[in-house]
Phi, psi and omega in degrees: 000130179282138177249147179236142175244131178250124179282099189236030186249004186284166182277334183062047187299326182286352179253015173293148008274359181305315186282002173287335181238343181233126176296146186309317181296345180260002175295134183279134175229123181055041172088001178210155181299149176309315182299324179290322173303316183294317180296318178297319178299312179298315180298321179296339177256020173081012180259112183238357176258105190235131177254124179261119181267100192245157179206274181299127181051040183301328182300323182290323178292316180297320179294321183289315186269323179059226180286344184091353184302321180300329183258008176077027179227174170247114184262134173237148183240135171240120189258133171253126184282339175219154183301132181242349188084172184294321178295314181297323179294319178293316178300324180295339179257013183304322184298338177263314189285331185290349180280351182259151177298319173207161181211154178270145171230136184226129173298142187283004180239018183256133169241125184206165173236018181296154180271116182284349184301316178301328176295316179295319178296324180298317179296319181292318185285319188269354182056039175262165183273340180201156175221141179240151178280126175258131179238152183298142176286127179253132179296135177285354183234159171288149183249141176264131172266108187247135175235113186066239176247019179250138174272119181275321179195165175255135177243114187279111174044063182285162170282141184263116185301142173070009175241130186234149178235162177291120183277359177071017175237123186231150165243130184230159170248163180302343180295340180294339182293344175282349186247338185260139186273175178291333178220151180122172180261137185296334178291337180252334183227094181138294180298317179301321179292319177297318179297319181297328180268004180072028183249013179235119181246179182211161170234129178271124181252130175229154177070025179241168174269132177208129179211130174262129183265094183248334184226170178298324179295325178298324178299313180297313182295316181296322179298316179295315183292321179293326179295332179285336181281340185283000000 
């Protein structure tokens, strides 16, 4: 059985003042908390054993999710008493995650419908220690299509060909614990070392929904985009 860990302990500073009273994973997008979107996505892919890596306003997350029974999952909590960064939070859950052949890790501000199975297969096939989801880079601005000195059309926030970003969805094996520290972010301390040794692979995802909720505008945009998917 695959286990998933959700990084749900951040402060969400760019979403203040909302996050002064509500932890970021409980911010509502399209009528339900980000965390509930994530749990439903995992459950739809057969993942029902979920570890919540909590810190800031942890009591509210624990109260909301509880045992997980209401959402059809089994929820376990690993608490960090002080901020450790993404690497430190994963390391803090080593005692649970290392018992699995591989495990999923998800940033707590991501809403997506990508299929995690190709990531798991990539780790198995390539004998790498971890694989991350790569998603196309989307321009934060509208683009002008210009011919000479005339504007032909406006292109609203297009995807930029051949540029990919970290999608915040990972599949890892217990071997990653030899690379990640007690404190720090895995993108800066862990992944670079794995990449240098050829132990970090990726799957490029296209034609899927993916949104990181970092700002107030992201909440509005994600709500609109999700309503179109229904």
